[in-house]
C-alpha positions, 0 to 999 in steps of 0.5 A: 201660451200653448206649448208642447209641455202644456199651457203657460200662464202669464197673468190671471186677471179676475177683472176686465182686462185690456186683452178682452176689449175686442169682445165689445164688438166681436162677441155675443156678450162683452167682458164688461157685461160678463163681469157685471153679471158675475159680481151681481150673481146673474146668469152667465151666458157663454160668450160666442165669437161673432166673427174674426176680430182685431183690436188695435190699442191706441197708445200716445196717439191723437184722435183721428176722425178719419179712422171712422170713415173706414168700414168695420172700425169701431172707436173706443176713445177714453177721453184721457190726456194724450201723452207718450206711452199712455193708452188713450183708446182702442179700435175694434174691427170685426167681420166674417170676411177676412179679406175685407177685414185685412183690407180695412187694416191696410187702409188704417196704416197711413192713418196711424203712426208708423210704429203700428205697421208691423202689428197690422202686418202681423194681424193680416198674416193671421187672417190669411 
């Protein structure tokens, strides 16, 4: 977190991390490829953000193929048993047009459990 006093770090994760999974669709190179390159001593190209991206963690929710009917949605399903509190996948949305990205987020709201609405609202506010 950037504060008036400087940078506050919550966690250092010298591995791939959930917070970077948006790079699978939103950057020129994913965190997974960068990790493999780092541990095999291959060149590390600098990642470049392609366009604004939003990642939605899917926690304890069943697979809904209707997500894939929406433009911009990339589903990453982990094929785990669904149970409360368990992360079973994530959705990545990326687009240079923030209005289109926000509209797709709006269309996702009725396709996700109600508790996702506040997070989607927050993401839409960041895109505005």
